[in-house]
N, C-alpha and C positions, 0 to 999 in steps of 0.2 A: 504494499499500499504506500503510495506517495500522495494520497488523494487530497491535496490542497491546491486551490486554484488561483489564477489571476483572473480578475474581473474587469469589466468596464465599469462605469460609474453613472449613477444618477443620484437623486437624494430622496428623501421622503421620510417622514417620521410616523411611527405607529404608536398608539397609546394603549389600548385595551389589554386586559388579562384574558387571553384565550389559550386554549390548549393546543389547538391545531390551526394552521393557516391554510390557505387555499393554493399555496405554491407548490410546484412539483418538487419531488425529492431529488436530492443531489445525485449526480453521476460521478462517482469517485474513480478517476482514471488510474489504472494500475501503474502507470509510468509517472505518476505524480502530476498529471495534467499539464497544461501549457506553462512554459516559463516566461521570462521577461520577453516582451516583444511578440507574443503569440496570440494574445487576446486584446481586444480594445473596447472602447465605449465612448460615451459622451459625458462630459463633465457637467455636473450640476452643483447647486449650492445647498448647504444645510439650511434648514429653516425650523419652524415650530408648528405644532399642531396639537389639538386636543385640550379639553378641560377636564377638571376633576368632577366627575359626575357619579353620584351614588357610591362614593368611596373608591372609584377607580383611580388609576394612576395618570398623572400628567407628566409628559416628557417633553422637554425643550432641547433642541439640538442646535448647536452652533459650532463654528470652526475656530479652533485655537491657533493652529499653525498650518500654512499652505506651502506648496512648492517643494515638498520633500522628495528625495530621489531614491526610489526602491526601498521602501520601509521594511523593517523586519530582518531577522537573522535567517539565513538559509545555507545549508551545506550543499556542496556540489557532489560530495561523495555519498556512497550508500544509496538510499532511496530518496535523497535530497528533500527531507521534510522541512517545513517551516518551523521555526523555533521562537515565536513571540518576538519580543523586542521592545516592550513598553512597560514603564513603571511610574507610579506617582509616589512622591515622598514629600510631606509637608505641602507647601504651596508650589512645588516644582513637579514637572513631568520630564522624564528622561526616556530616550529611545535611541535605537540603532538603525542605520541605513547603510546600504552597500552600493549606491549609485555613483554619481560623479565624484563625490568626496566622502568615501566611507568613513564612519565614525560613530562616536557616542555624542549625543546632543542633549541639551536641556533648554527649557523655556518655562514660563509661568503656567501653572495649572489652573489659574483663576482668571487671567486676563488675556483676551485675544492678542495674538502677535501680528501686528500689521506691518512691521518693518523687519528686514533681515537682521538688524542689529539686536533684536530682542531674542534671537535664538543664539545660544552659546554652544560652540563646539568644544567639548571637553577633552576628546582624544581622537586621533586618527587611527584607522585600521586598514589592513590589507583588505579584509572582507569578514564581517561578522557571520560565523556559521552556526552558533548556538548561543542561547541567552537564558539566564535565570537570575533571580534576586533572592536576597535574605532581608532580614529586618534592617540591616545596616549597610549592605553592599549590593552593587551591580556586578554580576559575573558575565563576561563575554568571552566566547571562544573566537579569537582572531585567527581563523583557519586552524592552525595547529597549536596555538598558544592560548591557554586560559588566563585571562587577566581579571583581576577584581579591583573595583573602585569603590571607596567609601562614597556615600551619596554626596554629590557636589564636588568631589575631588577630580583633579585632572591628572593625578599621579597614579598609575596602576601598580599593583603588586602581581608579579608573575607567579601563578600558582602551579601551572603545568607547562612544560615545553615538550611537545610530542612530535613524532616524525610523520604521522598521518593526520588527515583533517578530522577534527572533532565534530561529531554530529549530534550527540545528545549531552545534556548538561543539567544537573540538579545539585542542590546543596542542603545540608543539615548540619547546624552547628558549625564545628570546625572541619567538617569534611565536605569535599566536593566529589560528586559521582559523575562519571563521564564514560562515553564510548567513542570509538574512532572508526571511521570508514565502515566497512561491513563486518569488522571484527566482533565476535560474540563476547569478548571479555568485558565484564562490568567492572570498571576500574573505580577505586576509591583513593583519593589523595587527601591527606591531612594537611591543613594550612601550615606552611612552614616545615612540613615533615615528608614522609615517604609515600609512595604509591603502592597499592596492593590490588589483587584481583580476587575479591571474595567469592565470586561465582562467574560462570559463563552462561550467557543467554541461550535458551532453546530457540534458535533462529536469529536473524539479523535484527538488532534492536532499532525500532523506529520511533519510540516515544519513551519518556521517562519522567517520573515525578516522585517527590518525597511526600508522604502523608503520614502524620503521626510518627511513629518510630520505624516505619517501613519504607523501603525503596521499591516502587512499582515500575514495571516496564512491559512493553509489548515487543515480542519478537516474531518475525515473519519468515516464511519459506521463500524459495526463489521466485514464486509468483507475486509476492508482495501482498497478497490477499489473505492467505491462510496462516494462522499462527496462534499464539497463546499470550495472555497476560500472566505475568509472573511477579513474585515479590520475594524479598529477603529483608531481614531486619537491618537497620542502618549500622548495627554492630557487626554485621556479616553472618549472622545465624538465622535459622528458621526459614530456609528457602522453601518455596512452594509454588505450585501452579495455581493461579486464581481462577481463570476461565479460558475458554477457547473462542476463536472467531473464524469466520470463513469468507467474509466479504470486506476485508480491509479495516484498517485502524486509523483513527484520526489524530487525537491528542488527548492529554490527561493533565490534571492539576489537583493538588491536595492541600489540606490544612491539618490541624490536630485531630479533627473529628471525622472528616469525609475525604473520599477520593471521588472526583467526577471525571468521566471520560466519555469520548465519542467513538463510535465504531460503525461498521456496516455501510451497505449501500442497498436500499435507502438508509439514511443516517438515523442512529438512535443515541440518545444521551442517557448515561447511566450514573447512578450514585451508589457508592459503597459506604456503608456506615462501619467505621473501623472497630467499634466496640463488639459488634456481633457478625461482621463479615456479610451483612445483608446487602445484596446487590439488587437494585431496583431500577427499572426503566422509567425515566421521568419525562421523556419526550420521544416520539417516534416520527416526528415531522421535520427532523433537522436536515438542513441543506449543507451537510458536512459540518465540521467544527475545526476551527484553527487555533483557538486559545480560550482558556477559562480564567476567571477571577472570582475569588470567594471572599465574602465577609461574614459577619456573625449570623446573618439571617438568610442570605441567598447565595446561589452560584450564578454567575453571569457567563455568557459565552458568545462568541462571534461565529457566524456561519458564512462561508465564502459565496454561497449561491449556486445557481445552476443556469442552464440555457445560455443566454448571451452574457452571463456573468455580470449583470447589472442589478441583481436582486439579493446582495448580501444582507444579512440580518444581525441584529443584536437581540439577545433573549436572556431570560433569567428564570430561575425556579427557586421558591422558598425551600429551605432544608426539610421542612415538615409537610411538603406538598409534592404531588406528582402532576401538577398543572403548570405548564410553562407560560410565561408572559412574553409577548413580543414588544420590544421597546422601540426598535427602529428598523426600517426596511429600505431597499433600494440603495444600499451602500456598495461602493466599488471595492471589492476584495478586502474586507476587514481582516487584517492579519494578526492583530494583537488587541488586548483589552486590559485595562487597569482601573482601579477604583481609587477615588479621592473623596472621602466623606460621602456626601449625597450626590456626587457626580460620577459618571462613567466615562472613561476616556478610551477612544478607539483609534487605532492607526489604520487608515484606508489607503491602499497601495497606489491608486491612480490608474491611468489609462495608457493604452498602446499608442495612441496618437501623440502623446507627449513623452514617449519612451519611459513611462512610469516615473517621470520627474515631477508629476503634479500630485504626489501623495499629500494626505492631510492628516492632522490630528484633530479628531472631532470630540466635542464635549456634550454628553447627555446629562442634563439636569433633571432630577426626579423630584416630583412633588406628590406626596401621598396624603 
């Protein structure tokens, strides 16, 4: 499975809390779908819609930053999965891009950026291939080197220097977990210390996340579609197979209580409760899934869309519910999502016509 897409773009905001939309299900290409320059669309502007009626949600969408070049982290090795690339910390939003000037960037998370001077380039990269964050740091795989930055810092700490391109990346405490190219070795590096291989994946790893005290990942066979979710304790013990899939895997994200993940074609969104290993389907209408973000009450995710790639969506589900809410539709390949208080931040990749140099950071303000 490489099933994450490039989209064209339009705009449109959705408000209501509905379980299923009327859009077609995603078609997840086994070769990862089109890359840069293979899909296009028409650029639109974000706007607002909807009122709070009978307790429903009001969503206002506007644009924080425009003119970004190839947003998000993506490896060229292995199955070339997308790896997020957006995080909010305090009143700042940070992101990576790999276009004309690859690097780590920052801007205000609360004020629209109308001039180039309000975007700060914190570091230059060869190309970001994987991305993750902790409560204090941003971690970026710059092809073969894992670098970590304290939030707001321009000075990286080199965590790993590897010979092959790094594809998957996760962190827990003072450990970084990573995989390279199609190698099944699940590596663990202690910050300032040594690297070990606590376990090998059953299949090529295509997604990875830490949830609670466990490292989860998905490994696939040569088709990229058939495989298994697996886990091991972050201490390196208690390895097990979690479940199997036969129609591709999208992405995953966890916190101390839950692991959320997307798989299959048509797409389904799942929630695992860590205390009892209960695995529930919370949505069966997903147009793929490129990234998740989780807070105390909800899981949020972005869907890349289908058809002409102009119908990407932002959705969420409460942790105690199996009814998904659609927050925004008509987005151009949303590749990453982050939370900042009552706002949801989304990285939208842009259009073929502009060589994907028209990416945007969008802000969804929620009123309940």
